C-alpha positions as CSV (number, residue, x, y, z in Angstrom):
1,X,-4.6,15.6,14.8
2,X,-7.0,12.8,13.6
3,X,-10.1,14.6,15.2
4,X,-8.9,17.8,13.7
5,X,-8.3,16.7,10.0
6,X,-11.2,14.7,10.0
7,X,-13.5,17.3,11.1
8,X,-12.1,19.5,8.2
9,X,-11.5,16.6,5.2
10,X,-15.8,16.7,6.2
11,X,-16.6,20.0,6.6
12,X,-14.8,20.2,3.0
13,X,-17.1,17.6,1.7
14,X,-20.4,19.2,2.1
15,X,-18.8,22.5,1.5
16,X,-17.3,20.9,-2.6
17,X,-21.1,19.2,-3.0
18,X,-23.3,22.1,-1.6
19,X,-24.5,23.2,-4.5
20,X,-24.6,27.8,-5.1
21,X,-27.4,28.2,-5.1
22,X,-28.7,32.1,-4.3
23,X,-31.2,32.8,-2.6
24,X,-33.3,36.5,-3.0
25,X,-32.0,39.0,0.1
26,X,-34.8,39.9,2.5
27,X,-33.3,41.5,5.1
28,X,-32.7,45.2,3.5
29,X,-32.9,47.6,6.4
30,X,-32.2,45.3,8.7
31,X,-29.0,45.4,11.9
32,X,-26.7,42.6,11.8
33,X,-27.3,40.7,14.7
34,X,-23.8,41.0,15.0
35,X,-22.5,44.3,14.9
36,X,-25.8,46.7,14.1
37,X,-24.8,47.5,10.9
38,X,-27.8,47.9,8.1
39,X,-27.3,45.0,6.7
40,X,-27.3,45.3,2.2
41,X,-26.4,41.5,1.6
42,X,-26.8,38.7,2.4
43,X,-23.1,39.3,4.6
44,X,-22.4,42.1,6.4
45,X,-20.3,44.3,5.2
46,X,-18.2,45.9,8.2
47,X,-17.9,41.5,10.6
48,X,-18.4,39.3,8.0
49,X,-21.4,37.4,9.2
50,X,-23.6,35.5,7.4
51,X,-27.1,37.8,7.7
52,X,-29.5,34.4,7.9
53,X,-30.6,32.7,11.0
54,X,-30.2,28.7,9.4
55,X,-33.5,28.2,11.9
56,X,-34.8,25.0,9.6
57,X,-37.5,22.6,10.1
58,X,-36.0,18.8,10.6
59,X,-37.1,18.0,7.4
60,X,-36.1,20.8,5.4
61,X,-32.2,19.8,6.6
62,X,-32.5,16.3,5.8
63,X,-33.7,18.0,2.2
64,X,-30.9,20.2,1.5
65,X,-29.0,17.3,2.5
66,X,-30.2,15.1,0.6
67,X,-29.8,18.0,-1.7
68,X,-26.3,19.2,-1.0
69,X,-24.8,15.7,-1.6
70,X,-27.0,15.0,-5.3
71,X,-27.1,17.8,-6.6
72,X,-23.2,18.0,-8.5
73,X,-23.9,21.0,-10.1
74,X,-21.3,22.9,-7.8
75,X,-17.5,24.0,-9.0
76,X,-16.9,20.0,-7.9
77,X,-18.4,19.4,-11.3
78,X,-15.2,22.0,-13.1
79,X,-13.0,21.1,-10.6
80,X,-13.4,16.9,-11.2
81,X,-12.9,16.4,-15.1
82,X,-10.0,18.5,-15.0
83,X,-8.7,16.7,-12.4
84,X,-8.7,13.1,-13.7
85,X,-8.3,14.3,-18.0
86,X,-7.3,18.4,-18.3
87,X,-4.4,18.6,-15.0
88,X,-3.0,20.6,-17.5
89,X,-5.5,23.2,-17.2
90,X,-6.6,22.8,-14.0
91,X,-2.9,23.4,-13.0
92,X,-2.7,26.8,-15.2
93,X,-5.8,28.1,-13.8
94,X,-4.6,27.7,-10.4
95,X,-1.2,29.8,-10.3
96,X,-3.3,32.1,-13.0
97,X,-5.1,32.9,-10.0
98,X,-8.0,31.6,-11.4
99,X,-9.6,30.0,-7.9
100,X,-12.9,30.9,-7.6
101,X,-14.2,28.6,-10.3
102,X,-12.8,26.3,-8.4
103,X,-12.7,24.0,-5.6
104,X,-9.8,25.0,-3.7
105,X,-7.0,22.7,-3.7
106,X,-6.3,21.7,-1.0
107,X,-9.8,21.2,-0.1
108,X,-9.7,18.4,-2.3
109,X,-6.4,16.8,-1.5
110,X,-8.0,16.9,2.1
111,X,-11.5,15.5,0.3
112,X,-9.3,13.2,-2.1
113,X,-7.1,11.5,1.4
114,X,-10.1,11.7,3.1
115,X,-11.3,8.6,0.7
116,X,-8.5,7.0,0.2
117,X,-8.2,5.9,4.1
118,X,-11.6,5.3,3.9
119,X,-11.5,2.6,1.1
120,X,-7.8,2.1,2.5
121,X,-9.6,0.3,5.7
122,X,-12.4,-1.3,3.8
123,X,-10.3,-2.4,1.6
124,X,-8.3,-4.4,4.2
125,X,-11.7,-5.4,5.8
126,X,-12.3,-7.3,2.9
127,X,-9.3,-9.0,3.1
128,X,-9.2,-9.9,5.9
129,X,-12.8,-11.0,5.6
130,X,-11.5,-13.4,2.7
131,X,-9.4,-14.9,4.8
132,X,-11.7,-16.0,7.4
133,X,-13.6,-17.8,4.6
134,X,-10.8,-19.4,3.2
135,X,-9.3,-20.2,6.5
136,X,-12.9,-22.0,7.4
137,X,-13.4,-24.4,4.1
138,X,-10.2,-24.7,4.7
139,X,-10.3,-25.9,8.2
140,X,-14.1,-27.8,7.7
141,X,-12.0,-30.1,4.0
142,X,-9.0,-30.6,6.2
143,X,-11.7,-32.5,8.7
144,X,-12.7,-34.7,6.1
145,X,-11.2,-37.5,4.3
146,X,-11.0,-36.3,1.0
147,X,-9.4,-33.0,1.7
148,X,-7.1,-34.4,3.6
149,X,-6.5,-36.9,0.9
150,X,-6.2,-33.3,-1.8
151,X,-4.2,-31.8,0.6
152,X,-1.8,-34.5,1.0
153,X,-1.7,-35.4,-2.4
154,X,-1.0,-32.2,-3.6
155,X,2.1,-32.1,-0.1
156,X,3.4,-34.7,-2.6
157,X,3.3,-33.3,-6.0
158,X,4.7,-30.0,-5.1
159,X,8.0,-32.2,-3.1
160,X,8.6,-34.4,-6.3
161,X,8.5,-31.4,-8.4
162,X,11.1,-29.0,-6.3
163,X,13.2,-32.5,-5.4
164,X,13.1,-33.2,-9.0
165,X,14.6,-29.2,-10.0
166,X,17.1,-29.0,-7.0
167,X,18.8,-32.6,-8.7
168,X,18.8,-30.6,-11.8
169,X,20.5,-27.6,-10.1
170,X,22.8,-29.9,-8.5
171,X,24.2,-32.4,-11.5
172,X,24.3,-28.5,-13.4
173,X,26.5,-27.6,-11.3
174,X,28.7,-30.8,-11.3
175,X,28.7,-30.8,-15.0
176,X,29.8,-26.8,-14.5
177,X,32.7,-27.9,-11.9
178,X,34.4,-30.8,-14.0
179,X,34.6,-28.4,-17.1
180,X,37.4,-26.5,-14.8
181,X,40.4,-28.1,-14.7
182,X,41.5,-26.5,-11.5
183,X,38.5,-28.7,-9.9
184,X,39.5,-31.9,-7.8
185,X,37.1,-34.4,-9.4
186,X,37.2,-36.6,-6.5
187,X,35.8,-32.8,-4.4
188,X,34.0,-32.6,-6.9
189,X,31.9,-36.0,-6.5
190,X,32.0,-36.2,-3.5
191,X,29.6,-32.9,-3.0
192,X,27.6,-33.5,-5.0
193,X,26.5,-37.3,-3.2
194,X,26.3,-34.3,-0.3
195,X,24.1,-31.8,-2.6
196,X,22.1,-35.0,-3.8
197,X,21.0,-36.9,-0.2
198,X,20.4,-33.4,1.8
199,X,17.8,-32.9,-1.8
200,X,16.7,-36.2,-1.0
201,X,16.8,-35.9,2.7
202,X,14.5,-32.6,2.4
203,X,11.9,-35.1,-0.4
204,X,11.7,-37.7,2.7
205,X,10.9,-34.8,5.1
206,X,7.9,-33.4,2.9
207,X,6.9,-37.4,2.1
208,X,6.6,-37.8,5.6
209,X,4.6,-34.7,6.1
210,X,1.9,-34.9,4.1
211,X,1.4,-39.1,5.4
212,X,0.5,-37.5,7.6
213,X,-1.6,-35.6,7.0
214,X,-3.3,-38.0,5.5
215,X,-3.9,-40.3,8.2
216,X,-4.0,-37.9,11.4
217,X,-7.0,-36.0,11.9
218,X,-5.3,-33.8,14.2
219,X,-2.3,-33.2,12.5
220,X,-4.5,-31.7,9.5
221,X,-6.3,-29.8,12.1
222,X,-3.1,-28.2,13.6
223,X,-2.6,-27.2,9.7
224,X,-5.2,-25.4,9.4
225,X,-4.9,-23.0,12.8
226,X,-1.6,-23.6,12.7
227,X,-0.9,-19.9,11.3
228,X,-3.5,-18.0,12.7
229,X,-2.8,-15.2,15.5
230,X,-0.5,-16.4,18.3
231,X,0.4,-20.0,17.2
232,X,1.5,-17.9,14.2
233,X,3.6,-15.8,16.7
234,X,5.1,-17.9,18.2
235,X,6.5,-19.4,15.0
236,X,8.2,-15.8,14.3
237,X,9.7,-16.1,17.6
238,X,11.2,-19.9,16.8
239,X,13.3,-18.8,14.3
240,X,17.2,-19.1,15.1
241,X,18.5,-16.3,14.2
242,X,21.6,-17.1,15.6
243,X,22.3,-19.9,13.8
244,X,23.4,-18.6,10.2
245,X,21.3,-17.7,7.0
246,X,21.1,-21.5,5.9
247,X,19.4,-22.4,9.0
248,X,17.0,-18.9,9.0
249,X,16.2,-19.5,5.3
250,X,15.2,-23.2,5.7
251,X,13.0,-22.3,8.8
252,X,11.3,-19.6,7.0
253,X,10.7,-22.3,4.0
254,X,9.4,-24.6,6.2
255,X,6.3,-22.1,8.0
256,X,5.6,-20.9,4.2
257,X,4.9,-24.5,3.1
258,X,3.0,-24.2,5.7
259,X,0.8,-21.7,5.1
260,X,-2.5,-21.8,3.8
261,X,-1.2,-20.7,0.0
262,X,2.2,-21.1,1.0
263,X,4.6,-22.3,-2.0
264,X,8.0,-24.5,-1.2
265,X,10.7,-22.7,-3.2
266,X,13.4,-24.5,-4.7
267,X,16.9,-23.4,-3.6
268,X,19.2,-25.3,-5.6
269,X,21.7,-26.9,-3.8
270,X,25.8,-25.3,-3.5
271,X,29.0,-25.6,-5.1
272,X,32.0,-26.1,-2.4
273,X,33.1,-22.1,-3.5
274,X,29.9,-21.2,-2.4
275,X,29.0,-22.6,0.9
276,X,31.9,-21.1,1.2
277,X,31.8,-18.3,0.2
278,X,28.4,-18.4,2.6
279,X,30.0,-19.8,6.1
280,X,32.6,-16.3,5.7
281,X,29.1,-14.4,4.9
282,X,27.8,-15.7,8.7
283,X,30.9,-13.9,10.4
284,X,28.9,-11.4,8.9
285,X,25.3,-12.3,9.6
286,X,26.6,-13.5,13.1
287,X,26.7,-9.0,13.3
288,X,23.0,-8.6,12.8
289,X,21.7,-11.1,15.7
290,X,20.2,-8.5,18.1
291,X,19.0,-6.2,15.7
292,X,17.0,-8.9,14.3
293,X,16.1,-10.6,17.2
294,X,14.7,-7.5,17.5
295,X,12.9,-7.6,14.8
296,X,11.9,-11.0,15.0
297,X,10.2,-10.0,18.0
298,X,8.1,-6.7,17.0
299,X,6.6,-9.3,13.7
300,X,5.2,-11.2,16.0
301,X,3.7,-9.0,18.0
302,X,2.3,-7.8,15.1
303,X,1.0,-11.2,13.7
304,X,-0.9,-11.2,16.5
305,X,-2.5,-8.1,17.3
306,X,-3.1,-7.0,13.6
307,X,-5.5,-5.1,14.0
308,X,-3.6,-2.9,16.9
309,X,-1.2,-3.3,14.3
310,X,-3.4,-1.2,11.9
311,X,-4.9,1.2,13.8
312,X,-1.6,2.9,14.7
313,X,-0.3,3.0,10.9
314,X,-3.3,4.0,9.3
315,X,-3.1,6.3,12.8
316,X,0.2,7.9,11.3
317,X,-0.6,7.0,7.9
318,X,-1.7,10.7,7.1
319,X,0.6,12.9,8.2
320,X,3.1,10.9,6.5
321,X,0.5,11.8,3.1
322,X,0.9,15.6,4.4
323,X,4.6,15.1,4.3
324,X,4.8,14.0,0.4
325,X,2.9,17.5,-0.9
326,X,6.4,20.0,0.4
327,X,8.6,16.2,-1.4
328,X,6.4,16.5,-4.5
329,X,6.4,20.5,-4.6
330,X,10.5,21.2,-4.4
331,X,10.6,18.4,-7.2
332,X,8.9,19.9,-8.7
333,X,10.7,23.8,-7.8
334,X,14.1,21.9,-8.7
335,X,13.3,20.9,-12.1
336,X,12.4,24.2,-13.0
337,X,14.8,26.0,-10.8
338,X,14.7,28.3,-14.2
339,X,11.3,29.7,-14.2
340,X,11.9,32.9,-12.0
341,X,7.8,33.4,-12.3
342,X,7.2,30.4,-10.6
343,X,7.2,30.1,-7.2
344,X,7.1,27.3,-4.2
345,X,3.4,28.3,-3.7
346,X,3.0,27.8,-7.1
347,X,4.9,24.2,-6.5
348,X,2.2,23.6,-4.0
349,X,-0.3,23.7,-5.7
350,X,0.0,22.0,-8.9
351,X,1.1,18.9,-6.0
352,X,-1.9,18.8,-4.5
353,X,-3.5,18.3,-8.1
354,X,-1.0,15.0,-8.9
355,X,-2.2,14.0,-5.3
356,X,-5.7,14.4,-5.6
357,X,-5.2,12.1,-8.0
358,X,-3.2,9.7,-7.0
359,X,-5.5,9.3,-3.7
360,X,-8.7,9.5,-5.6
361,X,-7.8,6.9,-8.1
362,X,-6.3,4.5,-6.2
363,X,-9.3,4.9,-3.7
364,X,-12.0,3.9,-6.8
365,X,-9.7,1.0,-6.8
366,X,-9.8,-0.1,-3.5
367,X,-13.5,0.2,-3.8
368,X,-13.9,-2.1,-7.1
369,X,-15.3,-5.5,-7.5
370,X,-12.4,-7.9,-7.1
371,X,-12.5,-8.9,-11.2
372,X,-11.7,-5.2,-12.3
373,X,-9.1,-4.4,-9.5
374,X,-6.5,-5.7,-11.2
375,X,-7.3,-4.2,-14.4
376,X,-8.1,-1.0,-12.9
377,X,-4.2,-0.8,-11.1
378,X,-2.4,-1.5,-14.5
379,X,-4.1,1.2,-16.1
380,X,-3.4,3.8,-13.3
381,X,0.2,2.8,-13.8
382,X,-0.1,4.3,-17.1
383,X,-2.5,7.1,-16.6
384,X,-0.7,8.4,-13.6
385,X,2.5,9.2,-15.2
386,X,-0.1,10.4,-17.8
387,X,-1.6,12.5,-15.9
388,X,1.8,14.2,-14.7
389,X,2.8,14.6,-18.4
390,X,0.0,16.3,-18.4
391,X,-0.3,18.6,-15.9
392,X,3.6,19.9,-17.0
393,X,3.5,20.2,-20.2
394,X,-0.3,22.7,-19.8
395,X,0.7,24.1,-16.2
396,X,3.7,25.4,-17.0
397,X,4.2,25.3,-20.1
398,X,7.2,22.7,-21.0
399,X,7.7,20.9,-24.5
400,X,7.0,17.5,-25.2
401,X,10.7,16.6,-24.7
402,X,11.4,19.3,-21.5
403,X,7.9,17.6,-20.0
404,X,9.1,13.9,-20.8
405,X,12.8,14.8,-18.6
406,X,10.6,16.2,-16.0
407,X,7.8,13.7,-15.6
408,X,11.3,10.9,-15.4
409,X,12.7,13.1,-12.8
410,X,9.7,14.1,-10.4
411,X,8.0,10.0,-10.9
412,X,10.8,8.3,-10.1
413,X,11.5,11.0,-6.9
414,X,8.2,10.9,-6.0
415,X,8.7,7.1,-5.7
416,X,11.5,6.8,-4.0
417,X,10.0,9.1,-1.5
418,X,6.1,6.5,-1.2
419,X,8.7,3.9,-0.5
420,X,11.2,5.9,1.8
421,X,8.1,7.1,3.7
422,X,6.0,3.1,3.1
423,X,8.8,1.4,4.6
424,X,9.2,4.0,7.7
425,X,5.9,4.2,9.2
426,X,5.9,-0.3,8.8
427,X,8.7,-0.1,11.0
428,X,7.9,2.5,13.1
429,X,4.7,1.3,13.7
430,X,7.1,-2.6,14.5
431,X,8.2,0.0,17.1
432,X,5.4,0.6,18.9
433,X,4.1,-2.5,19.3
């Protein structure tokens, strides 16, 4: 199905960009090559075959390809501005049958989806390349005494910050507990002392780790390549789910601290009541160990083979993207159930416009230079619901309040459906590892 979709989209691209130029008919009275009927125009009125023989030189074909790609004087020049800035007018034209003047909506959807997939793959490759460059730079820095000293100093500063915050949290919890007349002050003091000791122990471990990085080049080089490929997968497999959520959290935090972009997370010391509640929850946690082990092993395989994971995920992504069409179409049918003049077909036409807009604008954001990516997606966060509002207001003729209410409902349902599909796709891809 992947090949069929890409072939259809590629054929759609050539038809979208092909200029609609009239060629003088010079075969009047000649027989159709297919059925023999006398020709009266470029297309046989009996069988519909094109009378053009399509005999062209290589240079002519090259020129036609260049002309078709860069002369945007066809329907695309009329459709694209409406899709981006006047979607209500475009939706109204489609629903009232004025289709010939525009690019067919499903063809636009296929082209937009194909461009989005290409842009997403490009963005992922760029991110991976950037991470590889950063990893090489980090390894080069850790190979020098200055780089190791810098890394060790950074870790010491983070350790001090986490220690101070944790001690502050523990003292705050102690003060709150002491204000409670029902609390045993001796137990509160003992709990506080235990929490302080744990904080100090974690601080000592981090300082010892920083000292080892600064003094031993081998430790530093192991750190530089620790979370790549098989090493990262081995660390994930080493997580001890059976020991409970506290141990799992500590191990996950250790992995995060060793990652190139990791930063330790402050975990405040627990009060006695919180500790008791946590111990009770451990029983429920143990029931999920079987599923946790499955997820742990699959995640490790995905980290070990990221290229295969992405290949499988993208192989199914466009199939799931097509499912958004009926989902959005049905959500539009639900909010306009009182307008009997519109049918499911009309709602699906509008859904193709909305998805084409989303795919095209997001594809643009994925190929922009890095400094422009964040501003572009901030703009899209406002532009996309505004585009939906314009579509409902202009296409369906809703009032301002009605369009706003329906925009919220359709937007919420679409976002929920998209989130479920993405999570489902990620879990399904893990199951294929």
